[in-house]
C-alpha angles and dihedrals in degrees: 000000000000120000120194119207119190120198128240112314108226117202129325090299087063090051092050090050088053091050091050099046109029097078092050093047093048093048096044093049103033092240117195102185135016133205124187130184107225106173094115101039098103107070090320095299126071133339136268129207095251091058094040090054090047092053092050092045089052088064106271119145100196135017117204127196141199144183092337094054091121095040092115122038090216089079090077089068093062106017090120095056110135094235097048124084131174130197108305093212095063109120118287114271095035112135120257133030134280099215143015137197117224137175131236130156092356091303127117109226121197115202116194126189119205133174126214125235102211112100093337099118090219124117106231141150123261105289093205093056092041089054089053090050094051094044088055090052096050099035095119097026106068136052096192126034121196125180129200104202106195102199143139102214118076089204092056091051094047091047090053091051091057093042091056098035110142092006097082137033099233144348123201128183127227136175105067093075093215117109112232126213096218102099112151143162118223124224086256091058100253113144119216143180125169095222132359092204130229142292111222144068112003099203098056146089099269089320099318129111110278098221093051091047093049092050090056093049099040101041102021086222111138112257124179111246116233131185113263123242131226137053118005136216135201124219128187147121138239118222111202109203129197109244093214103044098025088223126131114262102170140018123198123187119219125208116169 
């Protein structure tokens, strides 16, 4: 079983890059299942139905979200879509679902979305305890468990990987938009990478226009972020999973 994870789509240029590359990547690597983080695809903040449908039609099995889940009001018209999940540790009563169970190659794959609490400026429940709760719910329902941990702090992501070691198949980080080179597989067979990176404008400040970003940092005067223009890149990883043990046996980073 090979699971492809593609990092945060930034703007419509990120979506177009996905459309262009995903078929090639899936064919070249015999991909069985694909997860994409789409929380920045609509103008750099949020998602709309047109783009969500486009992502699914491109061949994606699950779209995960993050701190910009509610960035576009249009999401409320399709928040219950089967292939869309938002952070599970948002407060109770929030629309949508935090995980889903899907099927591929006769395997049941649980995909869970969590959001960190360190420097995220989002009121959320404890992601560690929420993970425990969900794992208890799906204990007998899934063969493979994958988590998208949308978090700012490297330490929080690493801590989560140790907390869930041996309990899940793989954990990948999103949100910082910079692909890390720390992929590893634990002795218990849990795959991990701190951040899979982003898919969007290459010459940018994590996807945003350079001049606008510099003005904010240099002058501290508020400047509206806008998605950068120009050439695009695609970041992601492939988790290769043993069909017998359902544990990760190989991780390959992608940078196109």
